[in-house]
Each structure stands twice: as structure tokens, then as C-alpha cells.
ZAVEXVEX-315893 format. One record per atom (N, C-alpha, C): residue in one letter; x, y, z. Coordinates in steps of 0.1 Angstrom, whole numbers, padded with zeros to 4 digits, always signed. Example, Ala and Ser with C-alpha at 12.3 -4.5 7.8 and 13.67 -1.06 7.14 Angstrom:
2
a+0132-0057+0078/a+0123-0045+0078/a+0132-0033+0078/s+0128-0022+0071/s+0137-0011+0071/s+0129+0000+0079/
***
This chain:
44
x+0008-0011-0002/x+0001-0001-0001/x+0011+0013-0001/x+0007+0020-0007/x+0020+0038-0009/x+0009+0044+0001/x+0019+0054+0006/x+0011+0064+0011/x+0009+0079+0003/x-0002+0081+0007/x-0003+0096-0007/x+0002+0103+0005/x+0006+0114+0006/x+0008+0128+0014/x-0003+0139+0005/x-0006+0150+0018/x-0018+0158+0013/x-0003+0168+0007/x-0013+0178-0007/x-0003+0181-0012/x-0008+0199-0003/x+0003+0207-0002/x+0004+0220+0006/x+0006+0229-0005/x-0006+0238-0003/x-0010+0247-0012/x-0004+0260+0003/x-0002+0265-0006/x+0005+0281+0000/x-0002+0293+0001/x-0012+0300+0009/x-0028+0314+0009/x-0019+0316-0005/x-0008+0322-0012/x-0002+0330-0024/x-0010+0326-0039/x-0008+0309-0039/x-0018+0299-0047/x-0030+0301-0047/x-0030+0301-0036/x-0051+0300-0031/x-0051+0306-0037/x-0050+0323-0034/x-0058+0340-0034/x-0056+0339-0053/x-0042+0331-0055/x-0039+0338-0073/x-0051+0328-0083/x-0053+0313-0077/x-0064+0300-0079/x-0078+0312-0081/x-0078+0319-0068/x-0095+0319-0068/x-0096+0337-0077/x-0083+0337-0077/x-0085+0355-0084/x-0090+0355-0100/x-0084+0337-0106/x-0081+0330-0116/x-0099+0325-0125/x-0102+0320-0107/x-0113+0308-0112/x-0122+0327-0114/x-0124+0338-0103/x-0135+0345-0102/x-0129+0355-0119/x-0122+0357-0121/x-0118+0357-0136/x-0132+0358-0145/x-0128+0346-0151/x-0143+0333-0154/x-0139+0339-0171/x-0123+0337-0170/x-0119+0331-0183/x-0116+0318-0194/x-0122+0311-0178/x-0122+0297-0176/x-0128+0281-0168/x-0132+0274-0176/x-0137+0271-0166/x-0123+0261-0158/x-0138+0259-0144/x-0130+0252-0132/x-0120+0246-0138/x-0128+0233-0147/x-0114+0219-0149/x-0112+0224-0158/x-0108+0230-0166/x-0099+0235-0175/x-0085+0243-0162/x-0092+0252-0159/x-0079+0264-0143/x-0077+0251-0138/x-0079+0240-0133/x-0076+0230-0128/x-0069+0220-0134/x-0068+0214-0141/x-0056+0210-0149/x-0046+0218-0148/x-0048+0230-0155/x-0036+0239-0157/x-0025+0242-0145/x-0034+0242-0129/x-0028+0250-0122/x-0027+0234-0112/x-0029+0221-0120/x-0024+0211-0112/x-0030+0207-0100/x-0039+0209-0096/x-0054+0203-0087/x-0065+0195-0089/x-0071+0195-0079/x-0086+0189-0085/x-0095+0194-0088/x-0108+0197-0092/x-0112+0205-0097/x-0120+0210-0081/x-0127+0202-0071/x-0132+0205-0062/x-0118+0212-0053/x-0108+0212-0052/x-0097+0220-0052/x-0100+0238-0047/x-0104+0241-0062/x-0101+0254-0060/x-0117+0261-0055/x-0131+0248-0053/x-0137+0252-0036/x-0142+0257-0027/x-0127+0252-0021/x-0122+0250-0005/x-0118+0262-0005/
***
């Protein structure tokens, strides 16, 4: 069994992700792929 570690995202990364999501230029799925995170993480 492989132990997975939690991905830690900086506060700056989170603020930028929210800003990009609110801009509305890209849908959440596309933005998540580009940022390397799961789509549902953008809403946390």
C-alpha cells in the first residue's frame, strides 16, 4: 500500500487560483488542470 501525502498549497497560490476562477475566462475544470489540482479543490 502506498502512503499518499497531502499536497500543501501556499496562501498566495490559493489567492491567485481564486482570482483566476472569479475572472471567468476559463471553466473550473480547465483551470484546475492547468494548476495541477483537482477541480473540487478550487471551491475549498
